[in-house]
C-alpha positions, 0 to 999 in steps of 0.5 A, a space after each residue: 500500500 502506497 501512502 504518498 505520491 512524491 515528485 521533485 516539487 511536492 509530496 501528496 497523499 494517495 487515495 489510500 493515504 487519505 483513507 488512513 488519515 481519516 481513520 487516524 483522525 477518527 481514532 483521535 476523535 474517539 480518544 478526545 471524546 473519552 477524555 471529555 467524558 472522563 473530565 465531566 465525570 470527574 468534575 474538571 475544575 473551572 480554573 483549568 485552561 486547555 490550550 493548543 499550540 504549535 512549535 515556535 509559539 511557546 514563548 508568546 504563550 509563556 509570556 501571556 500565561 505568566 501575566 495571567 497567573 500574576 492575577 490568577 495564581 490558582 490557574 492551571 494550564 494544560 498544553 496540547 500539541 497537534 496539527 492545526 486541523 485537529 486542534 480546531 476539531 478539538 475546539 469544536 468538541 470542547 476538549 480544548 478551550 483555546 488554540 494558538 495557530 499560524 494563519 487565520 483559519 475560518 471554521 464554523 462555530 469558531 471565532 478567529 482573532 488575528 493578533 500578530 505577524 511572524 517574519 519569514 527569514 531566509 537562510 543561505 550560504 554565508 559566502 553567497 553575494 546576497 548574504 553580504 552585509 546585514 540588509 534584507 535579501 531580495 528573493 530574486 537574488 536567490 532565483 539561481 539557487 535550489 529552494 528548501 521548501 516545506 513538504 506540501 501538507 506539513 506546512 502548506 501555509 509557509 509553502 504557499 506564502 513563499 511560492 507566492 512571493 517568489 512568483 511576485 518577484 518574477 521567478 519559480 523557485 528551483 526545487 531542492 531537497 525538502 526542508 525538515 527540522 529547522 536545525 537540520 535544514 540550517 546544517 545542510 544549508 551550511 555544509 551541502 550544495 548551495 541552497 536556500 530555505 525560508 524559515 519562521 523567525 521565531 523558530 530560528 536558534 539563538 546561536 548561529 550555524 557555521 556557514 549559514 547567513 540568516 537574513 530578513 527579506 526585502 520587502 518583508 514577508 510575514 505570516 499571520 498568527 491567530 487565537 481561535 476559541 469556540 464561538 460559544 465560549 463563556 466569558 472567563 479565563 479563556 477570554 482573559 487569556 485572549 486579552 493578555 495575548 493581545 496586549 503582548 502581541 506587539 512586544 513579541 512581534 
């Protein structure tokens, strides 16, 4: 059984792969429903917030939670990592209270509030002419290098944003090896054949990677970030957390 169709440009699920994905989501849904029933039977305390989030958004969430706990020291937070689509489904079922996501998803029964924008930076070989100085890199300067882009379905938002920006700059990016984990991609950009990669600024490591220059883009390229809650959410801890996230969004941009 083949789950993926691979080309030099992208990886897509086959019909069998889509069926397996649907079955996996059904299993996760059943597990979440069981958790919800158990929480109801055990009388889950009202001062618990169940938050879904994604890699790179932890710092933003941590600052907001620290501020909220100063006013509500008894508050308990439960963090959940899962794909955005599964987070939104958990919100609809009531097994999550709030989600931090990249993009601005629209879904029936949910309220989405765009609160911040994350810059997209490029990683390229330190010896490339576009890496000279600290100024922003124009995408057209990278047209001759293979691009390390996300696999379609893993980060379709970033893929679509970068492809759209490249096309607006007048070129179709040369396909290169797919981008993986940020640290691995940076190591390969610095040590392998010359390539470039587009990365969320909030996922970049604090320490530089040998042989790699990381630069902002000129013009700047950003991706929106949002908080999503159930439209039926009652005023309380969840709405206060949304307010604190809004207050901190500018200083963490």
